[in-house]
C-alpha positions, -999 to 999 in steps of 0.1 A, spaced: 180 380 -37 160 384 -69 135 409 -57 145 441 -75 135 457 -107 162 461 -134 181 493 -130 212 510 -144 235 522 -116 272 520 -112 281 533 -78 291 507 -51 289 529 -20 266 517 8 237 540 13 230 559 45 219 533 72 201 560 91 172 557 67 163 522 79 159 508 115 183 480 118 182 478 156 162 447 159 179 422 182 196 392 165 176 362 176 168 328 161 133 340 153 143 373 137 172 364 115 165 363 78 180 336 56 173 325 20 186 298 -3 181 303 -40 185 283 -72 194 304 -102 187 276 -126 206 275 -159 229 304 -168 236 312 -204 270 300 -213 281 332 -230 270 351 -199 286 329 -173 317 350 -166 298 383 -164 272 366 -142 298 353 -117 316 386 -116 284 405 -108 273 381 -81 308 380 -65 309 418 -64 275 418 -47 287 392 -22 320 410 -14 301 442 -7 273 425 11 297 409 35 308 444 45 273 453 56 270 456 94 241 433 96 251 406 70 259 373 87 269 353 56 266 352 19 278 325 -5 276 314 -41 280 277 -51 284 258 -83 277 221 -89 310 203 -89 301 185 -121 305 218 -139 269 226 -146 261 263 -149 233 261 -123 246 281 -93 230 283 -59 231 313 -35 227 314 3 224 346 23 217 354 59 211 387 77 204 398 113 168 405 104 144 412 76 150 449 78 187 443 72 179 423 41 155 450 29 183 476 34 207 453 14 183 453 -16 185 491 -17 223 491 -24 236 499 -58 258 468 -60 227 446 -54 208 464 -81 237 462 -106 239 424 -99 202 420 -105 205 437 -139 232 412 -150 214 382 -134 182 389 -152 201 391 -185 219 359 -178 193 334 -167 175 310 -191 144 310 -168 134 325 -135 153 318 -103 136 302 -73 142 309 -37 132 294 -3 130 316 29 143 297 58 140 297 96 166 289 122 156 260 145 154 269 182 166 234 190 197 236 168 214 270 168 232 280 136 269 286 136 283 311 112 303 292 85 341 294 83 354 308 50 379 284 35 412 300 23 412 273 -5 377 276 -20 388 257 -51 391 225 -31 360 231 -10 333 205 -9 297 214 1 265 193 3 231 209 2 201 187 8 164 194 7 147 172 32 110 164 39 100 146 71 69 127 80 51 151 104 49 125 132 86 119 129 97 155 133 107 153 169 127 121 164 144 138 134 153 169 154 168 148 183 189 127 158 201 158 139 210 176 171 234 148 181 247 144 146 254 181 139 272 185 172 297 158 164 301 167 128 310 203 136 340 190 155 352 169 127 384 176 108 380 200 80 344 209 87 335 245 77 297 244 82 270 220 94 237 239 96 201 228 95 172 252 87 135 246 83 114 262 56 97 293 69 63 282 56 66 244 64 80 230 96 84 196 81 107 206 53 144 214 59 176 225 42 209 209 54 241 227 44 274 210 52 308 224 41 342 208 41 377 221 33 384 192 11 365 162 -4 388 139 16 375 155 48 339 147 38 348 112 27 365 104 60 335 116 79 312 93 60 333 63 71 328 69 108 307 44 126 283 70 142 276 85 108 266 51 94 244 46 125 228 80 121 221 74 84 203 41 93 183 59 120 170 85 97 162 63 67 126 57 77 118 93 86 118 109 52 87 115 32 108 115 0 143 102 -9 167 130 1 192 118 -25 169 131 -52 173 166 -39 210 166 -30 235 191 -45 272 185 -45 288 219 -49 319 241 -45 322 276 -31 328 301 -59 320 332 -38 355 347 -44 
């Protein structure tokens, strides 16, 4: 998201798509997805920041080749938002960065952050297809968990098998909005797990199920580092 020079533009119209080839077929290998951590937002800039990013998201979701775009805030109230965006391919993301609403958002973002934002380019796993998240009609009550995971290389296959089974059952659970696993584009042993629930009670009920407790025990020895140290409990503030 943060890959544009500061500019001063006000139009929100989507530019002519004929200038860019967006015909690349949408496959797991070709989709473009990125998760980003804005870091601390200046308190006096928070409202302006959120407004600018929401405007960018609202317009981005109208783009033909955007798959999803969300903004999250820690549920403890910290002004350290996270973004996630997904497009059909890299060309579609490049096209997105040429839009005026993106450039306007970048201007506000750069004025609002205490330090530089950081992003991670992600890859969809062939073994576990991604499902487009549902958008909750009650975002104020939403409950999302984002985890950064690092697996011992020799445990990767075991991890993928266990996650395949777990994700399949979790997606069927009451209140589930999203349960997707991505790997880092530059490291096959690092992953990002994003799970979303309509309410915290839906998430809490899922944790009490016997197969979830068994799954947690199975995975415990596979991690290179403690995933609880890189877990973010957030809510959707995209709209």
